[in-house]
C-alpha positions, 0 to 999 in steps of 0.5 A: 342036830336040827330036825327042822327050821322055824323062822325066829320071831322079831322079839328074839331078833331085837334081843340079839341086836341089843346085845350086839350093840351094847355088848352087855346082857343087863344093858341089852335087857334094859334097852328092850324093857325086859329082864336079863333072864328072859333075854338070855333064855330067848337068845339061847332059844334063838341059837337052838332054833338056828342051830348055831352059836351067835354069842360067846358068853364070858365072865367079863365080856360078850363076844358076837361070833362070826355067824352071829355078826351075819345074823345081826345084820340081817336082823337089823334089816328085818326089824327095820322092815317090820317097823316100816310096815307098822309105820305105813299101816299106822300112818297111812293118813299122814302124820298119824300113828307112831313116829319115833323122833330122835334129837341130840341133847344140845337141841332136844330140850330147847326146841321140844318144849316149844314143839310139844304142845303144838304137836298135840294140838295140830296132830292129835292122831300122832303117837310121838316117841322121843329119844335123846342121844349124842348127835354122832349116834343118830345116823346109825340109829336111823339107818338101823331102824331105831328112829323114823326121823332125826334132828341133827346139826349138819353135816348129816351124811348117808347115801340113804338119808334124806335131809331138810334144813330146819333152822340156823342156830347161832353160836355165841362166844362165851367167856368168863366174866373177868376175861378181857373180852368181857369188857369190850363193847364190840368183839370181832372174830379176829379178837380171839386170835391167840386165845385158848379155845375149849370145845366138846370132845372130838367126834361131836359136831360142835367140836368141828364147828369150833375147830373151824372157827379157831383155824379161821381166827388163828386161835388155839384149840385146846385138846388137853381140856375137852368137855363131855357136855355143855355144862362141863364146858361152862365150868371150864370157861368159868375156871378160866381155862379158855373161851368157847362157842356155845349153841344159842339155844343152850346159852339163852336158857342156861347162861343168861342169868349166870353172873360168872359168864359173858355171852357175846355176839361177834360184830363182824359176822354171824356164826351159826350151825345149820340144824337138819331133819333126816329120814331114810330115803326108802321110807314110805312116809316121805310126805308125812316126814316133809310135813313134820319138817315144815312143822318144825320150821314154823316152830323155829320161827317162834323161838326168839333165839332163832328168829333174829335176821342174822340167824333166819330159818334155813331155806 
């Protein structure tokens, strides 16, 4: 029986949220940079403090109880608010202090290598924390307070998310070197009619973009072969399982010197995806995040694959 109530500390709440997200004690410990015994001990202390079981511990799985689920949602808000307080105090003078940026794996390596040196030079007081994740996971991480700012392909949905277009990234038609289209001097969208087209698995932003192009052109999107990464798509194309559309930044870096691949531009119209920056509408650092968006727009203009007229920086 409880003799009194004391407010849980933020670290305990962080452990609880990590367990709820991963459903695994070891992965939760890795995510929070602690040891599994420490995490388990702190969760037990939290349950004793609240006088309620939050987590059911089984041999093969972790289950969050009904009470635990309610506490997790409150904990997310408390952690988000605490981070907002830290952000306000550390970033009161613009782009200074800690800023947690998250980008998808299909964009991060190819944009950030251009941005990183300029960020250090332009904003010496900024402590930038960068995380890569799948694009479909980024909005939830933003809403939960794990990130301050995210970069993501459109659409970026969320009633509480502010979005700013950064740039348009071309999508290049990609075929094997021995494919019939590889020998054509000019390729139009109608030329892929009836072709087997490969894409990343459903749920990826790129899957939706490729599916839309297939519908427009009368091509067949293959659901029996779905890539889990751009590198996997590349190998499937080389093996002759189909053709695909690759993001321009990836294609320029990874495919340009591959003799087994041909990267083609459609002659009749440009095909591209819009890349956005987003942050929480309730954040007190709106002006700083807008400044960061303008910075990334300027970086995009310096990247050759994004500076062609047909894929000009987004308005």
